Every structure is written in C-alpha cells, then in structure tokens.
N, C-alpha and C positions, 0 to 999 in steps of 0.2 A: 354354689359359692362355698368357700371354706370358712370355718370358724377358728379364730385365733384366741388363745387365752394368754394374757400377759401376766407374768409373775414378777415379784420383786420390784414393782414400780415404786420408786421413792414417794413418800407422802406429799412432798412439795410439788413433785411433777404431777401427781394425780389431782391435787387441789388446783394447780394451774390449769390443767386440761379441763377440769370440771367448770372452772370459772370462764374459760374461753368458750366452751360449748354453750354455756348459759348465755353469754353475750351474743353468740351466733344464733341462738334460738334453736339449737339442735340437741338431741340426746347425746350423751357422752360417746356412745358407740358409733353413731353416725359421724360425729365430729372427728373421732379417732380414725375412722376409715378414710375420711376426706384428707386428713393430714398425712396419713401413711401413703395414700395414693399420690399426693403431691410430692412427697419426699422421694418416692420411687421413680417418678417421672424426672425429677431434677437429677437424680443419680444416673439415670440412663442418658441424659442430655449430653454429658461429656463424651461418652462413647459414640453417640451419634455425630457430634461435631467432629470428633477425631476421624470418623470414617469419610467425611467429605473430602473431595479432591482439593489439592492446593492449586489455585488458579494463578498464583504468582502475580497478583495485582498489588502494586505498591500502595501502602497505606496513604501516602501523600496524595496520590491521584484520586483516591476515594474521598479524602477530606476536601480536596480542591473541587471535585464534582459536586459534592454536597453544598459547599459554599457558593458555587455559582448558581445552583438551583435555588438556594435561599435568596440570593441577590435578585433573581428574576421575579420573585414574588412580591 
C-alpha cells in the first residue's frame, strides 16, 4: 500500500473530518481512506456507465413495466 500525505488542508475541513471520524468510531486516517475510496468509485462510475451499450429501450416502456409489476403485488 502507498502512503499519502495531504498538505494545505483547511482547518475547517480537517475539523469536520475529525468530527466525522469520531462519529464513525474510526481513526482519522481510516476514515479518510474510506472516504477517498468511495469518492474514487463514484468518479469511475460515470465512465463505466458511459461504456454500457445503448439498448434503445424507451423510458416509457420501462416505467410502464415497473408500474404493471407494482400493480401485481
């Protein structure tokens, strides 16, 4: 694993992260790694979605199918 050192973190950001880490019951470094991991996954999600093929299924037919499934319940 690599080690990252963050510089020039604004005081209010550091304090907010410390508070959130405490609420989560995690050390600040573990909390920061978790948050950075989630942020990197979200950033990658857009490119993954863009790579999916367009199946040309009209939105109206999807909504209608969901509605009929709900009605059957």
